[in-house]
N, CA, C, O and CB atoms as a CASP TS submission, in Angstrom:
PFRMAT TS
TARGET T0000
AUTHOR 0000-0000-0000
METHOD Language model
MODEL 1
PARENT N/A
ATOM      1  N   MET     1      16.063   3.866  -8.165  1.00  0.00           N
ATOM      2  CA  MET     1      14.847   3.776  -7.396  1.00  0.00           C
ATOM      3  C   MET     1      15.098   4.319  -6.003  1.00  0.00           C
ATOM      4  O   MET     1      16.225   4.316  -5.508  1.00  0.00           O
ATOM      5  CB  MET     1      14.337   2.332  -7.341  1.00  0.00           C
ATOM      6  N   ASP     2      14.026   4.784  -5.382  1.00  0.00           N
ATOM      7  CA  ASP     2      14.128   5.263  -4.015  1.00  0.00           C
ATOM      8  C   ASP     2      13.840   4.121  -3.031  1.00  0.00           C
ATOM      9  O   ASP     2      13.683   2.968  -3.433  1.00  0.00           O
ATOM     10  CB  ASP     2      13.158   6.440  -3.783  1.00  0.00           C
ATOM     11  N   ALA     3      13.774   4.449  -1.771  1.00  0.00           N
ATOM     12  CA  ALA     3      13.558   3.431  -0.737  1.00  0.00           C
ATOM     13  C   ALA     3      12.209   2.731  -0.873  1.00  0.00           C
ATOM     14  O   ALA     3      12.041   1.617  -0.378  1.00  0.00           O
ATOM     15  CB  ALA     3      13.662   4.062   0.637  1.00  0.00           C
ATOM     16  N   ASN     4      11.249   3.366  -1.535  1.00  0.00           N
ATOM     17  CA  ASN     4       9.928   2.773  -1.740  1.00  0.00           C
ATOM     18  C   ASN     4       9.808   2.076  -3.088  1.00  0.00           C
ATOM     19  O   ASN     4       8.709   1.702  -3.497  1.00  0.00           O
ATOM     20  CB  ASN     4       8.858   3.836  -1.623  1.00  0.00           C
ATOM     21  N   HIS     5      10.926   1.899  -3.780  1.00  0.00           N
ATOM     22  CA  HIS     5      11.006   1.238  -5.084  1.00  0.00           C
ATOM     23  C   HIS     5      10.295   2.013  -6.192  1.00  0.00           C
ATOM     24  O   HIS     5       9.817   1.432  -7.166  1.00  0.00           O
ATOM     25  CB  HIS     5      10.420  -0.149  -4.988  1.00  0.00           C
ATOM     26  N   ASN     6      10.235   3.336  -6.025  1.00  0.00           N
ATOM     27  CA  ASN     6       9.724   4.199  -7.085  1.00  0.00           C
ATOM     28  C   ASN     6      10.901   4.748  -7.875  1.00  0.00           C
ATOM     29  O   ASN     6      11.985   4.941  -7.324  1.00  0.00           O
ATOM     30  CB  ASN     6       8.856   5.354  -6.504  1.00  0.00           C
ATOM     31  N   ILE     7      10.696   4.996  -9.140  1.00  0.00           N
ATOM     32  CA  ILE     7      11.765   5.514  -9.989  1.00  0.00           C
ATOM     33  C   ILE     7      12.106   6.926  -9.549  1.00  0.00           C
ATOM     34  O   ILE     7      11.232   7.789  -9.477  1.00  0.00           O
ATOM     35  CB  ILE     7      11.356   5.488 -11.486  1.00  0.00           C
ATOM     36  N   SER     8      13.370   7.157  -9.257  1.00  0.00           N
ATOM     37  CA  SER     8      13.797   8.487  -8.821  1.00  0.00           C
ATOM     38  C   SER     8      14.624   9.186  -9.901  1.00  0.00           C
ATOM     39  O   SER     8      14.798  10.404  -9.852  1.00  0.00           O
ATOM     40  CB  SER     8      14.608   8.385  -7.523  1.00  0.00           C
ATOM     41  N   GLU     9      15.123   8.445 -10.854  1.00  0.00           N
ATOM     42  CA  GLU     9      15.878   9.027 -11.969  1.00  0.00           C
ATOM     43  C   GLU     9      15.881   8.034 -13.124  1.00  0.00           C
ATOM     44  O   GLU     9      15.786   6.824 -12.915  1.00  0.00           O
ATOM     45  CB  GLU     9      17.342   9.389 -11.540  1.00  0.00           C
ATOM     46  N   ALA    10      15.989   8.545 -14.327  1.00  0.00           N
ATOM     47  CA  ALA    10      16.009   7.680 -15.512  1.00  0.00           C
ATOM     48  C   ALA    10      16.970   8.265 -16.534  1.00  0.00           C
ATOM     49  O   ALA    10      16.925   9.461 -16.824  1.00  0.00           O
ATOM     50  CB  ALA    10      14.584   7.524 -16.124  1.00  0.00           C
ATOM     51  N   ASN    11      17.835   7.425 -17.077  1.00  0.00           N
ATOM     52  CA  ASN    11      18.774   7.921 -18.073  1.00  0.00           C
ATOM     53  C   ASN    11      18.115   7.916 -19.457  1.00  0.00           C
ATOM     54  O   ASN    11      17.104   7.242 -19.657  1.00  0.00           O
ATOM     55  CB  ASN    11      20.066   7.065 -18.078  1.00  0.00           C
ATOM     56  N   PRO    12      18.676   8.659 -20.406  1.00  0.00           N
ATOM     57  CA  PRO    12      18.082   8.774 -21.738  1.00  0.00           C
ATOM     58  C   PRO    12      17.891   7.436 -22.453  1.00  0.00           C
ATOM     59  O   PRO    12      16.897   7.260 -23.158  1.00  0.00           O
ATOM     60  CB  PRO    12      18.933   9.662 -22.584  1.00  0.00           C
ATOM     61  N   ALA    13      18.808   6.502 -22.289  1.00  0.00           N
ATOM     62  CA  ALA    13      18.677   5.198 -22.951  1.00  0.00           C
ATOM     63  C   ALA    13      17.459   4.448 -22.425  1.00  0.00           C
ATOM     64  O   ALA    13      16.720   3.845 -23.204  1.00  0.00           O
ATOM     65  CB  ALA    13      19.949   4.353 -22.742  1.00  0.00           C
ATOM     66  N   PHE    14      17.246   4.479 -21.128  1.00  0.00           N
ATOM     67  CA  PHE    14      16.070   3.834 -20.527  1.00  0.00           C
ATOM     68  C   PHE    14      14.789   4.463 -21.069  1.00  0.00           C
ATOM     69  O   PHE    14      13.839   3.758 -21.407  1.00  0.00           O
ATOM     70  CB  PHE    14      16.111   3.947 -18.982  1.00  0.00           C
ATOM     71  N   LEU    15      14.770   5.775 -21.147  1.00  0.00           N
ATOM     72  CA  LEU    15      13.578   6.478 -21.631  1.00  0.00           C
ATOM     73  C   LEU    15      13.277   6.124 -23.083  1.00  0.00           C
ATOM     74  O   LEU    15      12.116   5.935 -23.448  1.00  0.00           O
ATOM     75  CB  LEU    15      13.759   7.992 -21.489  1.00  0.00           C
ATOM     76  N   ARG    16      14.313   6.034 -23.911  1.00  0.00           N
ATOM     77  CA  ARG    16      14.110   5.634 -25.312  1.00  0.00           C
ATOM     78  C   ARG    16      13.609   4.199 -25.396  1.00  0.00           C
ATOM     79  O   ARG    16      12.676   3.910 -26.145  1.00  0.00           O
ATOM     80  CB  ARG    16      15.416   5.783 -26.116  1.00  0.00           C
ATOM     81  N   LEU    17      14.213   3.312 -24.644  1.00  0.00           N
ATOM     82  CA  LEU    17      13.830   1.906 -24.650  1.00  0.00           C
ATOM     83  C   LEU    17      12.374   1.725 -24.227  1.00  0.00           C
ATOM     84  O   LEU    17      11.638   0.939 -24.822  1.00  0.00           O
ATOM     85  CB  LEU    17      14.746   1.105 -23.730  1.00  0.00           C
ATOM     86  N   MET    18      11.975   2.450 -23.208  1.00  0.00           N
ATOM     87  CA  MET    18      10.625   2.320 -22.669  1.00  0.00           C
ATOM     88  C   MET    18       9.614   3.223 -23.391  1.00  0.00           C
ATOM     89  O   MET    18       8.413   3.167 -23.124  1.00  0.00           O
ATOM     90  CB  MET    18      10.633   2.644 -21.186  1.00  0.00           C
ATOM     91  N   GLU    19      10.119   4.049 -24.305  1.00  0.00           N
ATOM     92  CA  GLU    19       9.271   5.009 -25.027  1.00  0.00           C
ATOM     93  C   GLU    19       8.476   5.866 -24.046  1.00  0.00           C
ATOM     94  O   GLU    19       7.263   6.028 -24.177  1.00  0.00           O
ATOM     95  CB  GLU    19       8.309   4.270 -25.989  1.00  0.00           C
ATOM     96  N   GLN    20       9.186   6.409 -23.065  1.00  0.00           N
ATOM     97  CA  GLN    20       8.594   7.236 -22.014  1.00  0.00           C
ATOM     98  C   GLN    20       9.342   8.560 -21.924  1.00  0.00           C
ATOM     99  O   GLN    20      10.451   8.691 -22.442  1.00  0.00           O
ATOM    100  CB  GLN    20       8.623   6.501 -20.649  1.00  0.00           C
ATOM    101  N   THR    21       8.730   9.539 -21.267  1.00  0.00           N
ATOM    102  CA  THR    21       9.419  10.774 -20.929  1.00  0.00           C
ATOM    103  C   THR    21       9.876  10.678 -19.485  1.00  0.00           C
ATOM    104  O   THR    21       9.373   9.863 -18.711  1.00  0.00           O
ATOM    105  CB  THR    21       8.504  12.016 -21.151  1.00  0.00           C
ATOM    106  N   ARG    22      10.832  11.517 -19.133  1.00  0.00           N
ATOM    107  CA  ARG    22      11.328  11.517 -17.757  1.00  0.00           C
ATOM    108  C   ARG    22      10.185  11.812 -16.786  1.00  0.00           C
ATOM    109  O   ARG    22      10.040  11.137 -15.768  1.00  0.00           O
ATOM    110  CB  ARG    22      12.465  12.554 -17.585  1.00  0.00           C
ATOM    111  N   ASP    23       9.383  12.815 -17.103  1.00  0.00           N
ATOM    112  CA  ASP    23       8.285  13.195 -16.207  1.00  0.00           C
ATOM    113  C   ASP    23       7.249  12.085 -16.042  1.00  0.00           C
ATOM    114  O   ASP    23       6.610  11.990 -14.994  1.00  0.00           O
ATOM    115  CB  ASP    23       7.605  14.447 -16.728  1.00  0.00           C
ATOM    116  N   SER    24       7.078  11.251 -17.054  1.00  0.00           N
ATOM    117  CA  SER    24       6.087  10.173 -16.939  1.00  0.00           C
ATOM    118  C   SER    24       6.604   9.009 -16.099  1.00  0.00           C
ATOM    119  O   SER    24       5.818   8.157 -15.686  1.00  0.00           O
ATOM    120  CB  SER    24       5.695   9.671 -18.325  1.00  0.00           C
ATOM    121  N   CYS    25       7.899   8.956 -15.839  1.00  0.00           N
ATOM    122  CA  CYS    25       8.490   7.851 -15.074  1.00  0.00           C
ATOM    123  C   CYS    25       8.761   8.196 -13.619  1.00  0.00           C
ATOM    124  O   CYS    25       8.512   7.382 -12.729  1.00  0.00           O
ATOM    125  CB  CYS    25       9.771   7.419 -15.720  1.00  0.00           C
ATOM    126  N   ILE    26       9.263   9.381 -13.374  1.00  0.00           N
ATOM    127  CA  ILE    26       9.703   9.747 -12.031  1.00  0.00           C
ATOM    128  C   ILE    26       8.538   9.659 -11.039  1.00  0.00           C
ATOM    129  O   ILE    26       7.456  10.197 -11.271  1.00  0.00           O
ATOM    130  CB  ILE    26      10.303  11.168 -12.031  1.00  0.00           C
ATOM    131  N   GLY    27       8.795   8.970  -9.936  1.00  0.00           N
ATOM    132  CA  GLY    27       7.807   8.825  -8.871  1.00  0.00           C
ATOM    133  C   GLY    27       6.915   7.602  -8.999  1.00  0.00           C
ATOM    134  O   GLY    27       6.160   7.292  -8.078  1.00  0.00           O
ATOM    135  N   LYS    28       6.989   6.905 -10.121  1.00  0.00           N
ATOM    136  CA  LYS    28       6.158   5.715 -10.315  1.00  0.00           C
ATOM    137  C   LYS    28       6.942   4.459  -9.950  1.00  0.00           C
ATOM    138  O   LYS    28       8.167   4.432 -10.061  1.00  0.00           O
ATOM    139  CB  LYS    28       5.658   5.629 -11.775  1.00  0.00           C
ATOM    140  N   PRO    29       6.232   3.419  -9.514  1.00  0.00           N
ATOM    141  CA  PRO    29       6.924   2.150  -9.270  1.00  0.00           C
ATOM    142  C   PRO    29       7.371   1.545 -10.602  1.00  0.00           C
ATOM    143  O   PRO    29       6.691   1.702 -11.616  1.00  0.00           O
ATOM    144  CB  PRO    29       6.003   1.154  -8.497  1.00  0.00           C
ATOM    145  N   LEU    30       8.485   0.871 -10.600  1.00  0.00           N
ATOM    146  CA  LEU    30       9.011   0.257 -11.816  1.00  0.00           C
ATOM    147  C   LEU    30       7.991  -0.655 -12.472  1.00  0.00           C
ATOM    148  O   LEU    30       7.887  -0.693 -13.698  1.00  0.00           O
ATOM    149  CB  LEU    30      10.274  -0.522 -11.509  1.00  0.00           C
ATOM    150  N   GLU    31       7.237  -1.390 -11.668  1.00  0.00           N
ATOM    151  CA  GLU    31       6.240  -2.310 -12.202  1.00  0.00           C
ATOM    152  C   GLU    31       5.198  -1.614 -13.071  1.00  0.00           C
ATOM    153  O   GLU    31       4.669  -2.215 -14.006  1.00  0.00           O
ATOM    154  CB  GLU    31       5.553  -3.028 -11.072  1.00  0.00           C
ATOM    155  N   ALA    32       4.902  -0.358 -12.771  1.00  0.00           N
ATOM    156  CA  ALA    32       3.881   0.387 -13.520  1.00  0.00           C
ATOM    157  C   ALA    32       4.266   0.552 -14.991  1.00  0.00           C
ATOM    158  O   ALA    32       3.393   0.641 -15.854  1.00  0.00           O
ATOM    159  CB  ALA    32       3.659   1.764 -12.885  1.00  0.00           C
ATOM    160  N   LEU    33       5.556   0.592 -15.276  1.00  0.00           N
ATOM    161  CA  LEU    33       5.997   0.747 -16.664  1.00  0.00           C
ATOM    162  C   LEU    33       5.729  -0.508 -17.489  1.00  0.00           C
ATOM    163  O   LEU    33       5.701  -0.448 -18.719  1.00  0.00           O
ATOM    164  CB  LEU    33       7.482   1.085 -16.709  1.00  0.00           C
ATOM    165  N   TYR    34       5.536  -1.619 -16.836  1.00  0.00           N
ATOM    166  CA  TYR    34       5.336  -2.888 -17.519  1.00  0.00           C
ATOM    167  C   TYR    34       3.895  -3.387 -17.426  1.00  0.00           C
ATOM    168  O   TYR    34       3.616  -4.528 -17.794  1.00  0.00           O
ATOM    169  CB  TYR    34       6.269  -3.924 -16.950  1.00  0.00           C
ATOM    170  N   ALA    35       2.988  -2.558 -16.945  1.00  0.00           N
ATOM    171  CA  ALA    35       1.608  -2.978 -16.701  1.00  0.00           C
ATOM    172  C   ALA    35       0.931  -3.507 -17.961  1.00  0.00           C
ATOM    173  O   ALA    35       0.157  -4.461 -17.883  1.00  0.00           O
ATOM    174  CB  ALA    35       0.807  -1.823 -16.141  1.00  0.00           C
ATOM    175  N   ASP    36       1.205  -2.911 -19.115  1.00  0.00           N
ATOM    176  CA  ASP    36       0.551  -3.327 -20.354  1.00  0.00           C
ATOM    177  C   ASP    36       1.385  -4.306 -21.180  1.00  0.00           C
ATOM    178  O   ASP    36       0.972  -4.712 -22.267  1.00  0.00           O
ATOM    179  CB  ASP    36       0.235  -2.116 -21.187  1.00  0.00           C
ATOM    180  N   ALA    37       2.540  -4.680 -20.675  1.00  0.00           N
ATOM    181  CA  ALA    37       3.439  -5.563 -21.422  1.00  0.00           C
ATOM    182  C   ALA    37       2.980  -7.012 -21.342  1.00  0.00           C
ATOM    183  O   ALA    37       2.327  -7.421 -20.382  1.00  0.00           O
ATOM    184  CB  ALA    37       4.869  -5.439 -20.893  1.00  0.00           C
ATOM    185  N   ASP    38       3.325  -7.766 -22.350  1.00  0.00           N
ATOM    186  CA  ASP    38       3.023  -9.196 -22.386  1.00  0.00           C
ATOM    187  C   ASP    38       4.222  -9.933 -21.788  1.00  0.00           C
ATOM    188  O   ASP    38       5.096 -10.409 -22.512  1.00  0.00           O
ATOM    189  CB  ASP    38       2.719  -9.690 -23.859  1.00  0.00           C
ATOM    190  N   LEU    39       4.250 -10.019 -20.460  1.00  0.00           N
ATOM    191  CA  LEU    39       5.383 -10.609 -19.757  1.00  0.00           C
ATOM    192  C   LEU    39       5.119 -12.067 -19.419  1.00  0.00           C
ATOM    193  O   LEU    39       3.967 -12.475 -19.273  1.00  0.00           O
ATOM    194  CB  LEU    39       5.688  -9.824 -18.486  1.00  0.00           C
ATOM    195  N   PRO    40       6.187 -12.856 -19.295  1.00  0.00           N
ATOM    196  CA  PRO    40       6.022 -14.265 -18.914  1.00  0.00           C
ATOM    197  C   PRO    40       5.379 -14.382 -17.530  1.00  0.00           C
ATOM    198  O   PRO    40       5.498 -13.467 -16.715  1.00  0.00           O
ATOM    199  CB  PRO    40       7.387 -14.992 -18.928  1.00  0.00           C
ATOM    200  N   PRO    41       4.702 -15.495 -17.262  1.00  0.00           N
ATOM    201  CA  PRO    41       3.996 -15.657 -15.987  1.00  0.00           C
ATOM    202  C   PRO    41       4.895 -15.665 -14.757  1.00  0.00           C
ATOM    203  O   PRO    41       4.411 -15.391 -13.658  1.00  0.00           O
ATOM    204  CB  PRO    41       3.219 -16.919 -16.016  1.00  0.00           C
ATOM    205  N   ASP    42       6.180 -15.967 -14.895  1.00  0.00           N
ATOM    206  CA  ASP    42       7.061 -16.016 -13.720  1.00  0.00           C
ATOM    207  C   ASP    42       7.760 -14.685 -13.454  1.00  0.00           C
ATOM    208  O   ASP    42       8.779 -14.651 -12.765  1.00  0.00           O
ATOM    209  CB  ASP    42       8.102 -17.105 -13.898  1.00  0.00           C
ATOM    210  N   THR    43       7.231 -13.606 -13.985  1.00  0.00           N
ATOM    211  CA  THR    43       7.838 -12.292 -13.805  1.00  0.00           C
ATOM    212  C   THR    43       7.823 -11.860 -12.341  1.00  0.00           C
ATOM    213  O   THR    43       8.630 -11.019 -11.944  1.00  0.00           O
ATOM    214  CB  THR    43       7.114 -11.260 -14.659  1.00  0.00           C
ATOM    215  N   GLY    44       6.940 -12.407 -11.547  1.00  0.00           N
ATOM    216  CA  GLY    44       6.897 -12.072 -10.130  1.00  0.00           C
ATOM    217  C   GLY    44       8.233 -12.287  -9.447  1.00  0.00           C
ATOM    218  O   GLY    44       8.573 -11.565  -8.510  1.00  0.00           O
ATOM    219  N   LYS    45       9.001 -13.277  -9.906  1.00  0.00           N
ATOM    220  CA  LYS    45      10.324 -13.513  -9.336  1.00  0.00           C
ATOM    221  C   LYS    45      11.234 -12.318  -9.589  1.00  0.00           C
ATOM    222  O   LYS    45      12.055 -11.974  -8.738  1.00  0.00           O
ATOM    223  CB  LYS    45      10.944 -14.790  -9.921  1.00  0.00           C
ATOM    224  N   LEU    46      11.099 -11.683 -10.749  1.00  0.00           N
ATOM    225  CA  LEU    46      11.904 -10.503 -11.065  1.00  0.00           C
ATOM    226  C   LEU    46      11.616  -9.387 -10.072  1.00  0.00           C
ATOM    227  O   LEU    46      12.546  -8.781  -9.540  1.00  0.00           O
ATOM    228  CB  LEU    46      11.628 -10.022 -12.504  1.00  0.00           C
ATOM    229  N   TRP    47      10.338  -9.105  -9.813  1.00  0.00           N
ATOM    230  CA  TRP    47       9.995  -8.027  -8.895  1.00  0.00           C
ATOM    231  C   TRP    47      10.449  -8.364  -7.465  1.00  0.00           C
ATOM    232  O   TRP    47      10.888  -7.481  -6.728  1.00  0.00           O
ATOM    233  CB  TRP    47       8.475  -7.760  -8.929  1.00  0.00           C
ATOM    234  N   LYS    48      10.342  -9.630  -7.081  1.00  0.00           N
ATOM    235  CA  LYS    48      10.785 -10.016  -5.737  1.00  0.00           C
ATOM    236  C   LYS    48      12.291  -9.817  -5.606  1.00  0.00           C
ATOM    237  O   LYS    48      12.768  -9.306  -4.592  1.00  0.00           O
ATOM    238  CB  LYS    48      10.408 -11.489  -5.435  1.00  0.00           C
ATOM    239  N   THR    49      13.039 -10.221  -6.631  1.00  0.00           N
ATOM    240  CA  THR    49      14.491 -10.037  -6.611  1.00  0.00           C
ATOM    241  C   THR    49      14.839  -8.555  -6.556  1.00  0.00           C
ATOM    242  O   THR    49      15.712  -8.148  -5.789  1.00  0.00           O
ATOM    243  CB  THR    49      15.139 -10.692  -7.847  1.00  0.00           C
ATOM    244  N   GLU    50      14.168  -7.759  -7.356  1.00  0.00           N
ATOM    245  CA  GLU    50      14.426  -6.326  -7.378  1.00  0.00           C
ATOM    246  C   GLU    50      14.156  -5.702  -6.014  1.00  0.00           C
ATOM    247  O   GLU    50      14.920  -4.853  -5.555  1.00  0.00           O
ATOM    248  CB  GLU    50      13.572  -5.646  -8.447  1.00  0.00           C
ATOM    249  N   ALA    51      13.098  -6.111  -5.380  1.00  0.00           N
ATOM    250  CA  ALA    51      12.726  -5.542  -4.085  1.00  0.00           C
ATOM    251  C   ALA    51      13.676  -5.952  -2.974  1.00  0.00           C
ATOM    252  O   ALA    51      13.882  -5.193  -2.027  1.00  0.00           O
ATOM    253  CB  ALA    51      11.323  -5.954  -3.724  1.00  0.00           C
ATOM    254  N   THR    52      14.257  -7.140  -3.075  1.00  0.00           N
ATOM    255  CA  THR    52      15.099  -7.633  -1.980  1.00  0.00           C
ATOM    256  C   THR    52      16.587  -7.498  -2.229  1.00  0.00           C
ATOM    257  O   THR    52      17.369  -7.505  -1.278  1.00  0.00           O
ATOM    258  CB  THR    52      14.786  -9.058  -1.716  1.00  0.00           C
ATOM    259  N   ALA    53      16.999  -7.377  -3.474  1.00  0.00           N
ATOM    260  CA  ALA    53      18.437  -7.332  -3.782  1.00  0.00           C
ATOM    261  C   ALA    53      19.027  -5.929  -3.675  1.00  0.00           C
ATOM    262  O   ALA    53      20.246  -5.767  -3.624  1.00  0.00           O
ATOM    263  CB  ALA    53      18.679  -7.869  -5.175  1.00  0.00           C
ATOM    264  N   HIS    54      18.176  -4.935  -3.642  1.00  0.00           N
ATOM    265  CA  HIS    54      18.600  -3.534  -3.548  1.00  0.00           C
ATOM    266  C   HIS    54      19.563  -3.195  -4.653  1.00  0.00           C
ATOM    267  O   HIS    54      20.030  -2.060  -4.738  1.00  0.00           O
ATOM    268  CB  HIS    54      19.242  -3.249  -2.195  1.00  0.00           C
TER
END
């Protein structure tokens, strides 16, 4: 991720796991990849940790 928490690079395993292409990921915030996912309600803690733990 870059300084703004946007995806700046993605390895092939990540792309396969997320069923995405490199071009569809680069420049987007990580959270955008999970927008349609059925995530647990406490997922906000994950994003807070990601944003602050660098």
